[in-house]
C-alpha positions in Angstrom: -23.4 -4.8 75.1 -23.3 -3.5 71.6 -22.8 -5.9 68.8 -21.3 -4.6 65.5 -22.7 -5.9 62.3 -20.2 -7.7 60.0 -20.4 -8.7 56.4 -21.0 -7.2 53.0 -23.9 -4.9 52.2 -26.3 -5.6 49.3 -24.6 -3.0 47.1 -21.1 -4.6 47.9 -22.4 -8.0 47.0 -23.9 -6.8 43.7 -20.6 -5.1 42.8 -18.6 -8.2 43.5 -21.1 -10.3 41.4 -20.8 -7.8 38.5 -17.0 -8.0 38.6 -17.1 -11.7 38.8 -19.5 -11.9 35.9 -17.3 -9.6 33.8 -14.2 -11.7 34.5 -16.1 -14.9 33.6 -17.3 -13.3 30.3 -13.8 -12.4 29.3 -12.5 -15.8 30.3 -15.1 -17.6 28.2 -14.4 -15.3 25.2 -10.7 -16.2 25.4 -11.2 -19.9 25.2 -12.1 -20.0 21.4 -9.1 -18.1 20.1 -6.6 -20.0 22.2 -8.1 -23.3 21.2 -7.8 -22.2 17.6 -4.2 -21.2 18.1 -3.2 -24.5 19.5 -5.0 -26.4 16.7 -3.2 -24.2 14.2 0.1 -24.8 15.9 -0.5 -28.6 15.7 -1.5 -28.4 12.0 1.6 -26.5 10.9 3.8 -28.8 13.0 2.3 -31.8 11.1 2.7 -30.0 7.7 6.4 -29.2 8.5 7.3 -32.8 9.6 7.2 -36.1 7.7 9.1 -35.6 4.5 8.3 -31.9 4.2 11.9 -31.1 3.3 11.4 -32.7 -0.1 8.2 -30.7 -0.9 8.1 -27.4 -2.7 6.5 -24.3 -1.2 3.3 -24.6 -3.2 3.0 -28.3 -2.2 3.4 -27.3 1.5 0.7 -24.6 1.2 -1.6 -27.1 -0.5 -1.0 -29.6 2.2 -1.8 -27.0 4.9 -4.9 -26.0 3.0 -6.2 -29.6 3.1 -5.4 -30.0 6.8 -6.8 -26.6 7.8 -10.1 -27.2 6.0 -10.6 -30.4 8.0 -9.9 -28.5 11.3 -11.9 -25.4 10.2 -8.8 -23.2 10.3 -9.0 -22.1 6.7 -10.9 -18.9 7.5 -8.4 -17.7 10.1 -5.1 -18.3 8.4 -5.0 -18.8 4.6 -2.3 -20.9 2.9 -0.8 -17.6 1.5 -0.3 -16.2 5.0 2.3 -18.9 5.9 6.0 -18.0 6.1 8.0 -21.0 4.9 11.8 -21.2 5.5 14.3 -24.0 5.1 16.6 -24.3 8.1 19.1 -27.1 8.9 17.8 -29.5 6.2 14.2 -29.1 7.4 11.2 -26.8 6.9 10.1 -24.2 9.4 6.6 -22.8 8.9 5.4 -19.8 10.9 2.5 -17.4 10.8 1.6 -14.1 12.6 -2.0 -13.3 12.8 -4.5 -11.3 14.8 -7.9 -12.3 16.0 -10.6 -9.8 17.1 -13.4 -11.1 19.3 -16.3 -8.8 20.1 -17.0 -8.6 23.8 -19.8 -6.2 24.6 -21.2 -3.4 22.3 -18.2 -1.6 20.8 -15.6 -3.3 23.1 -13.5 -6.1 21.6 -10.6 -8.3 22.6 -7.7 -8.3 20.2 -5.3 -11.3 20.2 -2.0 -11.3 18.4 -0.6 -14.8 17.8 2.7 -16.0 16.5 2.7 -19.7 15.7 5.6 -21.7 14.4 6.4 -25.3 13.7 9.7 -24.9 15.5 9.5 -25.9 19.2 9.8 -23.0 21.6 13.2 -22.4 23.0 13.5 -21.0 26.5 
């Protein structure tokens, strides 16, 4: 009786491990920008709520500047980058920004984010 050998070869195992390692690297590099995005979204929601309708645009930018400094967001989105609109008796703050994260050598990941204080409508 002949038995056939089953399983992966050494080269196949190495290729699978390389692919798994690359996917893991990209996944770990994505955590930082998304964490920063959700923190920014939280900060602009706080700035836009709680009596913000009575504040002027420079006061809202100054309020964002204080909160962003405490959350270390002041380097990503500056107060001047905010788009402030008045809608329905309230304030809506939004911002569009890009974040470039180096991956390996000359390869980078580019993230385009759009954050707004208005809840997402589906």
